[in-house]
C-alpha positions as CSV (number, residue, x, y, z in Angstrom):
1,V,89.1,105.5,112.0
2,K,90.9,104.8,115.4
3,V,93.9,107.0,114.6
4,F,91.6,109.9,113.0
5,V,89.7,110.0,116.2
6,E,93.1,109.9,118.2
7,K,94.2,112.9,116.4
8,L,91.0,114.7,117.9
9,I,92.4,114.5,121.3
10,D,92.5,117.8,124.0
11,L,96.0,118.6,125.1
12,E,95.1,117.0,128.8
13,Q,94.8,114.1,126.7
14,L,98.0,114.5,125.4
15,K,100.0,115.5,128.6
16,Q,98.7,112.3,130.2
17,R,99.6,110.3,126.9
18,I,103.0,112.2,126.5
19,L,103.3,111.2,130.3
20,E,102.7,107.3,129.8
21,T,105.6,106.9,127.2
22,M,108.3,107.5,130.5
23,V,110.3,109.9,128.0
24,S,110.6,112.9,130.2
25,Q,110.9,111.1,133.4
26,I,113.2,107.7,132.5
27,K,117.0,108.5,130.9
28,D,117.3,104.9,129.9
29,P,115.6,104.3,126.3
30,L,115.5,101.2,126.9
31,K,112.3,101.8,129.5
32,W,110.5,103.5,128.0
33,K,106.8,102.6,126.6
34,W,107.9,102.1,122.4
35,D,104.7,100.8,122.2
36,L,103.0,104.2,123.5
37,I,105.7,105.9,121.5
38,S,104.5,104.4,118.7
39,D,100.7,104.7,118.9
40,L,101.6,109.0,120.4
41,L,103.3,109.2,116.8
42,E,101.3,107.9,114.7
43,G,98.5,109.5,116.2
44,P,97.6,112.4,118.2
45,L,101.4,113.8,117.0
46,G,100.3,113.4,113.3
47,N,97.8,116.5,114.4
48,P,99.8,119.8,113.9
49,M,98.7,121.6,116.3
50,L,99.5,118.7,119.0
51,M,102.8,118.5,117.9
52,Q,103.2,122.1,118.3
53,F,102.0,121.8,122.2
54,A,104.4,118.7,122.5
55,M,107.2,120.6,120.8
56,T,106.8,123.9,122.5
57,K,105.2,122.7,125.8
58,T,107.0,119.3,126.9
59,D,110.7,118.6,126.9
60,W,109.0,115.3,124.9
61,V,110.5,115.8,121.6
62,K,113.9,117.4,122.7
63,K,114.4,114.2,124.4
64,F,113.6,111.9,122.1
65,F,115.7,112.9,119.6
66,A,118.8,113.2,122.5
67,F,118.7,109.5,121.9
68,Y,119.4,108.9,118.7
69,K,122.2,112.0,118.7
70,P,125.5,110.5,117.9
71,S,127.0,112.9,121.0
72,S,124.3,110.9,123.6
73,K,126.9,107.4,122.6
74,L,123.4,105.8,123.0
75,F,121.3,104.9,119.7
76,S,124.4,105.0,117.5
77,R,126.8,103.0,119.6
78,M,124.6,100.1,120.1
79,L,126.1,96.7,118.5
80,V,123.7,94.8,116.4
81,A,124.6,91.8,117.7
82,D,123.3,92.4,121.1
83,T,120.3,93.9,120.5
84,P,116.9,92.2,118.8
85,S,116.3,92.8,115.5
86,Q,113.0,93.8,116.4
87,A,114.9,96.7,118.2
88,H,116.5,97.4,115.1
89,A,113.0,98.2,113.2
90,K,111.3,99.9,116.3
91,Y,114.0,102.5,117.7
92,L,114.5,103.1,113.3
93,R,110.5,103.3,112.4
94,M,110.2,105.9,115.3
95,A,113.2,108.1,114.4
96,C,111.9,108.2,111.0
97,L,108.2,108.9,111.5
98,L,109.1,111.8,113.8
99,L,111.3,113.1,111.2
100,E,108.5,112.5,108.6
101,T,106.0,114.9,110.8
102,L,107.7,117.3,111.5
103,V,110.0,118.3,108.1
104,E,106.3,119.0,106.7
105,S,106.1,122.3,108.9
106,E,108.4,125.1,109.6
107,A,108.6,124.4,113.0
108,G,109.1,121.3,112.7
109,C,112.2,121.7,110.4
110,D,113.2,124.4,113.0
111,E,112.7,121.6,115.4
112,I,115.1,118.9,113.7
113,F,118.0,121.4,113.5
114,E,118.5,122.7,116.8
115,S,118.1,119.4,117.5
116,H,121.9,119.2,116.1
117,L,121.1,115.2,114.8
118,L,121.5,116.2,111.3
119,Q,125.1,118.6,112.5
120,E,126.2,115.7,114.4
121,F,125.6,113.4,111.3
122,A,127.5,115.6,109.4
123,E,130.3,115.4,111.7
124,L,130.6,111.8,111.8
125,L,130.7,111.7,107.8
126,R,133.8,114.5,108.2
127,L,135.4,112.4,110.1
128,E,135.4,109.8,107.9
129,A,136.1,111.6,105.0
130,E,138.9,113.3,106.2
131,A,140.5,110.2,108.1
132,L,144.0,109.4,107.3
133,E,145.4,106.1,105.7
134,D,147.5,105.9,109.2
135,D,145.1,107.0,111.7
136,G,145.4,103.4,113.0
137,D,147.6,104.6,115.7
138,D,145.1,107.1,117.1
139,P,142.8,105.5,119.5
140,H,140.4,108.9,119.8
141,L,140.3,109.4,116.5
142,K,139.5,105.2,115.6
143,E,137.0,105.1,118.6
144,E,135.2,107.9,116.9
145,R,135.0,106.5,113.9
146,L,131.1,105.0,113.7
147,R,132.0,105.0,110.0
148,A,134.9,103.4,109.5
149,P,134.7,99.7,107.6
150,E,135.3,97.5,111.3
151,H,132.6,99.5,113.1
152,M,129.9,100.5,110.9
153,P,128.0,96.6,110.0
154,H,128.2,96.4,113.7
155,L,126.5,99.1,115.4
156,L,123.1,100.7,114.8
157,A,124.9,103.9,113.5
158,M,124.4,102.9,110.2
159,Y,120.8,103.1,110.4
160,Y,121.1,106.8,110.4
161,F,121.5,106.5,106.5
162,E,117.8,105.5,106.5
163,M,117.0,108.5,108.1
164,M,118.3,110.6,105.7
165,H,116.6,108.9,103.1
166,V,113.2,110.2,104.8
167,L,114.9,113.6,104.6
168,S,116.1,113.7,101.3
169,G,112.4,112.9,100.0
170,F,111.0,116.9,101.0
171,Q,112.2,119.7,99.6
172,S,112.2,121.0,103.1
173,G,114.2,118.5,103.9
174,I,116.7,118.6,101.3
175,D,117.3,122.0,102.5
176,L,118.0,120.8,106.2
177,L,120.5,118.7,104.9
178,R,122.4,120.7,102.9
179,R,122.3,123.5,105.6
180,C,123.8,121.3,108.1
181,E,126.3,120.3,105.7
182,V,125.5,116.5,105.3
183,F,125.3,116.6,101.5
184,K,128.4,118.6,102.1
185,W,130.2,115.7,103.3
186,L,128.6,112.9,101.2
187,L,129.9,114.3,98.5
188,E,133.5,114.3,99.7
189,L,133.0,110.6,100.7
190,A,131.3,110.1,97.2
191,A,134.8,110.8,96.1
192,L,137.2,108.2,98.4
193,P,138.3,105.4,96.5
194,D,138.2,102.6,98.3
195,R,134.7,102.6,100.5
196,A,132.5,100.1,98.8
197,D,130.7,99.9,101.4
198,L,129.8,103.4,102.2
199,A,129.1,104.0,98.6
200,Q,126.5,101.1,98.7
201,R,124.7,102.6,102.0
202,I,124.7,105.8,100.7
203,L,123.6,104.7,97.1
204,V,120.1,103.1,98.1
205,S,119.7,105.6,101.2
206,L,119.2,108.7,99.2
207,D,115.4,110.0,97.8
208,Y,116.1,110.9,94.2
209,R,112.9,111.7,93.4
210,L,113.1,115.4,94.0
211,P,116.4,117.3,92.0
212,G,118.7,118.7,93.3
213,H,121.9,117.3,95.8
214,A,121.0,113.7,96.1
215,R,121.6,113.7,92.6
216,S,124.8,115.3,93.1
217,V,125.9,112.8,94.8
218,L,125.1,110.0,92.5
219,A,126.8,111.8,89.4
220,R,129.8,111.9,91.9
221,F,129.7,108.5,92.4
222,L,128.9,107.6,88.4
223,K,132.5,109.2,88.1
224,S,135.1,107.1,90.6
225,P,137.7,106.3,89.6
226,R,137.5,102.3,91.2
227,Q,135.4,100.2,88.2
228,H,133.6,98.7,90.7
229,I,132.1,102.0,92.7
230,R,131.1,103.0,88.9
231,M,129.6,99.5,88.5
232,L,127.7,99.9,91.5
233,S,126.2,103.0,91.0
234,M,125.5,102.6,87.2
235,T,123.6,99.5,89.0
236,R,122.2,101.6,90.9
237,L,120.7,104.3,88.3
238,Q,119.6,101.2,86.5
239,N,117.2,100.3,89.3
240,L,115.8,103.9,89.7
241,C,115.5,104.6,85.9
242,R,113.0,101.6,86.0
243,T,110.9,102.7,89.3
244,E,111.1,106.7,89.7
245,A,109.8,109.4,87.8
246,Q,109.5,110.2,84.2
247,D,111.7,113.2,85.9
248,F,114.3,111.4,87.0
249,T,115.2,109.6,84.0
250,I,115.4,112.6,81.5
251,W,118.1,113.9,84.1
252,A,120.1,110.1,84.3
253,I,120.1,110.0,80.3
254,D,123.2,112.7,80.1
255,E,124.7,110.6,82.8
256,L,124.3,107.8,80.4
257,V,125.9,109.1,78.1
258,R,128.5,110.8,79.5
259,A,129.2,106.8,80.6
260,L,129.5,105.9,77.0
261,A,133.2,107.5,77.0
262,D,134.3,105.2,80.3
263,K,137.5,103.6,79.9
264,D,135.7,100.4,81.3
265,A,133.8,98.1,78.4
266,A,131.7,96.8,81.2
267,I,130.4,100.0,82.1
268,V,129.8,101.2,78.6
269,Q,128.0,97.9,77.7
270,L,125.6,98.6,80.6
271,A,124.8,102.6,79.8
272,L,123.7,101.1,76.2
273,S,121.5,98.8,77.5
274,I,119.9,101.4,80.0
275,L,119.5,103.8,77.6
276,D,118.5,101.1,75.1
277,E,116.0,100.8,78.1
278,V,114.9,104.3,78.8
279,C,114.4,104.9,75.5
280,D,110.8,102.9,75.1
281,D,109.6,105.9,76.3
282,P,108.9,108.8,73.4
283,V,109.5,111.5,75.9
284,C,113.3,110.1,76.4
285,L,113.6,110.5,73.2
């Protein structure tokens, strides 16, 4: 009831609530009023009219996005060890909530695109996909590669994948990810042979309920030259077949049949086991 009532506040009340978050007045995000930001996103900004006002008549959304952009070197460079776990969850939840709200409208999608958050995320993926094996002599490149094995587990930048999960659950979000070339570089990364850590992060982060690019990434992993990545992908496929919509399972059958020709006996055995499970559903037969 409280959330519903808050979505009905007038524009003057909204302006005051926006000011109280301190996002527009203070550059340091650590000094923002995150509890008030949460109330704002879960309440008034869930109203499309009020969100439209916030996007067009204030700088609140732009400044909020700026905190998360890799180029700001704020969120992405925060060390996991130096940031309380509650803060990790708070920052991630607020970003996902804003993205989920915006992606449902055309104007919101335009706001996400114009923030350049996705373009900069795609650039991080490109740096990793094109990294040379001998780049250790280039300290600048190594510093910029937030996805490098020595960086990813220690920086909040690893949470960008969870933001992509939100967007990949909407057709408009998938279109944004494609437009900003995120899927292009995810497919390139899926072909890298020795990054099981990155493969696992991507595999568990994308939403596969809708047909299209996310499933193409999973299919690429299933064809990896590395046995352990194919096995990881096949295990993920098994879990998805057990929990996702019937449409996904029907799509997965073709991939499982292809896996029967895999040169690794363990993968063939797992593919047979999954096929046996899915064929309990008459529709899959």
